[in-house]
N, CA, C and O atoms as a GROMACS GRO file, in nm:
protein
  232
    1MET      N    1 -15.547 -18.379   6.825
    1MET     CA    2 -15.408 -18.332   6.814
    1MET      C    3 -15.357 -18.301   6.956
    1MET      O    4 -15.426 -18.238   7.035
    2PRO      N    5 -15.234 -18.347   6.986
    2PRO     CA    6 -15.182 -18.324   7.121
    2PRO      C    7 -15.160 -18.176   7.149
    2PRO      O    8 -15.125 -18.098   7.060
    3LYS      N    9 -15.182 -18.138   7.273
    3LYS     CA   10 -15.159 -18.000   7.314
    3LYS      C   11 -15.010 -17.972   7.311
    3LYS      O   12 -14.929 -18.055   7.353
    4LYS      N   13 -14.972 -17.853   7.262
    4LYS     CA   14 -14.832 -17.812   7.257
    4LYS      C   15 -14.803 -17.715   7.371
    4LYS      O   16 -14.885 -17.631   7.407
    5TYR      N   17 -14.684 -17.729   7.427
    5TYR     CA   18 -14.639 -17.644   7.536
    5TYR      C   19 -14.512 -17.572   7.491
    5TYR      O   20 -14.446 -17.617   7.397
    6PRO      N   21 -14.476 -17.462   7.556
    6PRO     CA   22 -14.354 -17.389   7.517
    6PRO      C   23 -14.226 -17.470   7.536
    6PRO      O   24 -14.131 -17.457   7.459
    7ASP      N   25 -14.224 -17.555   7.641
    7ASP     CA   26 -14.104 -17.632   7.670
    7ASP      C   27 -14.138 -17.743   7.770
    7ASP      O   28 -14.252 -17.758   7.812
    8LEU      N   29 -14.036 -17.820   7.806
    8LEU     CA   30 -14.054 -17.932   7.899
    8LEU      C   31 -14.110 -17.886   8.033
    8LEU      O   32 -14.198 -17.951   8.088
    9LYS      N   33 -14.059 -17.777   8.086
    9LYS     CA   34 -14.105 -17.730   8.218
    9LYS      C   35 -14.255 -17.703   8.217
    9LYS      O   36 -14.326 -17.744   8.309
   10ALA      N   37 -14.302 -17.635   8.115
   10ALA     CA   38 -14.446 -17.607   8.105
   10ALA      C   39 -14.525 -17.736   8.089
   10ALA      O   40 -14.632 -17.752   8.147
   11LEU      N   41 -14.472 -17.829   8.011
   11LEU     CA   42 -14.540 -17.956   7.989
   11LEU      C   43 -14.559 -18.031   8.120
   11LEU      O   44 -14.671 -18.070   8.153
   12VAL      N   45 -14.452 -18.052   8.196
   12VAL     CA   46 -14.464 -18.131   8.319
   12VAL      C   47 -14.535 -18.055   8.431
   12VAL      O   48 -14.586 -18.116   8.525
   13THR      N   49 -14.538 -17.924   8.421
   13THR     CA   50 -14.611 -17.845   8.520
   13THR      C   51 -14.762 -17.855   8.497
   13THR      O   52 -14.840 -17.862   8.592
   14GLU      N   53 -14.801 -17.856   8.371
   14GLU     CA   54 -14.944 -17.850   8.338
   14GLU      C   55 -15.006 -17.985   8.304
   14GLU      O   56 -15.128 -17.998   8.307
   15ASP      N   57 -14.926 -18.086   8.274
   15ASP     CA   58 -14.978 -18.216   8.233
   15ASP      C   59 -14.932 -18.322   8.334
   15ASP      O   60 -14.817 -18.364   8.333
   16LYS      N   61 -15.025 -18.364   8.420
   16LYS     CA   62 -14.990 -18.459   8.528
   16LYS      C   63 -14.939 -18.591   8.471
   16LYS      O   64 -14.846 -18.650   8.527
   17GLU      N   65 -14.997 -18.638   8.364
   17GLU     CA   66 -14.953 -18.764   8.303
   17GLU      C   67 -14.809 -18.752   8.253
   17GLU      O   68 -14.728 -18.843   8.272
   18ALA      N   69 -14.777 -18.640   8.190
   18ALA     CA   70 -14.641 -18.618   8.140
   18ALA      C   71 -14.543 -18.609   8.258
   18ALA      O   72 -14.433 -18.663   8.253
   19TYR      N   73 -14.584 -18.541   8.365
   19TYR     CA   74 -14.499 -18.531   8.484
   19TYR      C   75 -14.470 -18.669   8.542
   19TYR      O   76 -14.355 -18.702   8.572
   20ASN      N   77 -14.574 -18.749   8.559
   20ASN     CA   78 -14.556 -18.882   8.616
   20ASN      C   79 -14.466 -18.969   8.528
   20ASN      O   80 -14.383 -19.045   8.578
   21TYR      N   81 -14.482 -18.957   8.397
   21TYR     CA   82 -14.397 -19.032   8.305
   21TYR      C   83 -14.252 -18.985   8.318
   21TYR      O   84 -14.160 -19.067   8.327
   22PHE      N   85 -14.233 -18.854   8.318
   22PHE     CA   86 -14.098 -18.797   8.325
   22PHE      C   87 -14.025 -18.842   8.452
   22PHE      O   88 -13.909 -18.884   8.445
   23ILE      N   89 -14.092 -18.835   8.567
   23ILE     CA   90 -14.023 -18.872   8.691
   23ILE      C   91 -14.001 -19.023   8.702
   23ILE      O   92 -13.920 -19.067   8.784
   24SER      N   93 -14.071 -19.102   8.621
   24SER     CA   94 -14.051 -19.247   8.624
   24SER      C   95 -13.928 -19.290   8.543
   24SER      O   96 -13.884 -19.404   8.553
   25LEU      N   97 -13.874 -19.199   8.464
   25LEU     CA   98 -13.760 -19.233   8.378
   25LEU      C   99 -13.631 -19.240   8.460
   25LEU      O  100 -13.620 -19.176   8.564
   26PRO      N  101 -13.534 -19.319   8.412
   26PRO     CA  102 -13.404 -19.323   8.481
   26PRO      C  103 -13.338 -19.184   8.481
   26PRO      O  104 -13.364 -19.102   8.393
   27ASP      N  105 -13.255 -19.161   8.580
   27ASP     CA  106 -13.190 -19.030   8.595
   27ASP      C  107 -13.120 -18.983   8.469
   27ASP      O  108 -13.136 -18.868   8.429
   28TYR      N  109 -13.042 -19.071   8.405
   28TYR     CA  110 -12.965 -19.028   8.288
   28TYR      C  111 -13.056 -18.988   8.172
   28TYR      O  112 -13.021 -18.900   8.094
   29VAL      N  113 -13.174 -19.051   8.162
   29VAL     CA  114 -13.269 -19.015   8.055
   29VAL      C  115 -13.329 -18.878   8.086
   29VAL      O  116 -13.341 -18.794   7.996
   30ARG      N  117 -13.368 -18.856   8.211
   30ARG     CA  118 -13.422 -18.724   8.249
   30ARG      C  119 -13.319 -18.615   8.224
   30ARG      O  120 -13.353 -18.506   8.179
   31GLU      N  121 -13.194 -18.644   8.254
   31GLU     CA  122 -13.087 -18.546   8.234
   31GLU      C  123 -13.072 -18.510   8.086
   31GLU      O  124 -13.062 -18.393   8.049
   32GLN      N  125 -13.071 -18.613   8.001
   32GLN     CA  126 -13.059 -18.590   7.856
   32GLN      C  127 -13.178 -18.510   7.804
   32GLN      O  128 -13.162 -18.416   7.725
   33ILE      N  129 -13.298 -18.545   7.848
   33ILE     CA  130 -13.418 -18.475   7.804
   33ILE      C  131 -13.414 -18.330   7.853
   33ILE      O  132 -13.451 -18.238   7.779
   34SER      N  133 -13.371 -18.308   7.975
   34SER     CA  134 -13.366 -18.173   8.031
   34SER      C  135 -13.271 -18.083   7.951
   34SER      O  136 -13.293 -17.963   7.939
   35GLN      N  137 -13.166 -18.142   7.897
   35GLN     CA  138 -13.071 -18.064   7.817
   35GLN      C  139 -13.132 -18.015   7.686
   35GLN      O  140 -13.085 -17.918   7.627
   36ARG      N  141 -13.238 -18.082   7.642
   36ARG     CA  142 -13.306 -18.043   7.518
   36ARG      C  143 -13.449 -17.998   7.548
   36ARG      O  144 -13.538 -18.014   7.465
   37SER      N  145 -13.470 -17.942   7.665
   37SER     CA  146 -13.605 -17.911   7.711
   37SER      C  147 -13.683 -17.819   7.618
   37SER      O  148 -13.805 -17.829   7.611
   38SER      N  149 -13.615 -17.731   7.547
   38SER     CA  150 -13.687 -17.640   7.458
   38SER      C  151 -13.747 -17.712   7.337
   38SER      O  152 -13.834 -17.658   7.269
   39HIS      N  153 -13.700 -17.834   7.311
   39HIS     CA  154 -13.751 -17.911   7.198
   39HIS      C  155 -13.865 -18.005   7.239
   39HIS      O  156 -13.930 -18.065   7.153
   40ILE      N  157 -13.889 -18.018   7.367
   40ILE     CA  158 -13.995 -18.107   7.417
   40ILE      C  159 -14.118 -18.021   7.441
   40ILE      O  160 -14.123 -17.944   7.537
   41ASN      N  161 -14.219 -18.034   7.353
   41ASN     CA  162 -14.334 -17.945   7.364
   41ASN      C  163 -14.468 -18.019   7.370
   41ASN      O  164 -14.574 -17.957   7.364
   42SER      N  165 -14.462 -18.152   7.382
   42SER     CA  166 -14.585 -18.229   7.397
   42SER      C  167 -14.552 -18.361   7.467
   42SER      O  168 -14.436 -18.402   7.473
   43PHE      N  169 -14.655 -18.426   7.518
   43PHE     CA  170 -14.634 -18.556   7.582
   43PHE      C  171 -14.579 -18.655   7.480
   43PHE      O  172 -14.494 -18.738   7.512
   44GLU      N  173 -14.628 -18.646   7.356
   44GLU     CA  174 -14.579 -18.735   7.251
   44GLU      C  175 -14.431 -18.714   7.224
   44GLU      O  176 -14.356 -18.812   7.211
   45SER      N  177 -14.386 -18.590   7.217
   45SER     CA  178 -14.244 -18.566   7.191
   45SER      C  179 -14.159 -18.612   7.310
   45SER      O  180 -14.047 -18.659   7.290
   46LEU      N  181 -14.211 -18.599   7.431
   46LEU     CA  182 -14.142 -18.648   7.549
   46LEU      C  183 -14.125 -18.800   7.542
   46LEU      O  184 -14.016 -18.851   7.563
   47LYS      N  185 -14.234 -18.871   7.511
   47LYS     CA  186 -14.227 -19.017   7.502
   47LYS      C  187 -14.135 -19.062   7.390
   47LYS      O  188 -14.056 -19.154   7.408
   48ASP      N  189 -14.145 -18.998   7.275
   48ASP     CA  190 -14.060 -19.035   7.161
   48ASP      C  191 -13.913 -19.020   7.195
   48ASP      O  192 -13.832 -19.109   7.168
   49TYR      N  193 -13.878 -18.908   7.254
   49TYR     CA  194 -13.738 -18.883   7.287
   49TYR      C  195 -13.689 -18.981   7.393
   49TYR      O  196 -13.578 -19.034   7.383
   50ALA      N  197 -13.770 -19.005   7.495
   50ALA     CA  198 -13.732 -19.100   7.601
   50ALA      C  199 -13.715 -19.240   7.544
   50ALA      O  200 -13.619 -19.309   7.578
   51GLU      N  201 -13.807 -19.283   7.457
   51GLU     CA  202 -13.797 -19.416   7.399
   51GLU      C  203 -13.671 -19.430   7.315
   51GLU      O  204 -13.607 -19.535   7.316
   52ASN      N  205 -13.634 -19.327   7.242
   52ASN     CA  206 -13.510 -19.329   7.163
   52ASN      C  207 -13.389 -19.346   7.255
   52ASN      O  208 -13.298 -19.424   7.224
   53LEU      N  209 -13.388 -19.276   7.366
   53LEU     CA  210 -13.276 -19.288   7.461
   53LEU      C  211 -13.274 -19.425   7.526
   53LEU      O  212 -13.166 -19.482   7.545
   54LEU      N  213 -13.390 -19.477   7.560
   54LEU     CA  214 -13.398 -19.606   7.628
   54LEU      C  215 -13.364 -19.723   7.533
   54LEU      O  216 -13.320 -19.828   7.579
   55ARG      N  217 -13.385 -19.704   7.405
   55ARG     CA  218 -13.354 -19.809   7.309
   55ARG      C  219 -13.207 -19.849   7.316
   55ARG      O  220 -13.173 -19.964   7.288
   56GLY      N  221 -13.121 -19.756   7.352
   56GLY     CA  222 -12.978 -19.786   7.364
   56GLY      C  223 -12.945 -19.877   7.481
   56GLY      O  224 -12.832 -19.925   7.491
   57ASP      N  225 -13.042 -19.901   7.569
   57ASP     CA  226 -13.018 -19.985   7.687
   57ASP      C  227 -13.032 -20.133   7.658
   57ASP      O  228 -12.991 -20.216   7.739
   58ASP      N  229 -13.090 -20.168   7.544
   58ASP     CA  230 -13.115 -20.310   7.513
   58ASP      C  231 -12.987 -20.391   7.498
   58ASP      O  232 -12.993 -20.511   7.472
   0.00000   0.00000   0.00000
C-alpha cells in the first residue's frame, strides 16, 4: 500500500521520486496540482491527477 502524506509539500519533501516527477511536469500542471495540494497525499494520487490534466493536451 502506498505511503500517505498530509499534503503535496510533505510528499515531495520526503519522496524523492515524487519530487522528481512533480518538477518534470509542465508549469501549468504543477500550478493546478499546487492549488489542490491538500488532496495530494501519495505518489499515486499525484500521478493520477497529473495524468488527468495532461490528457487534455492530446
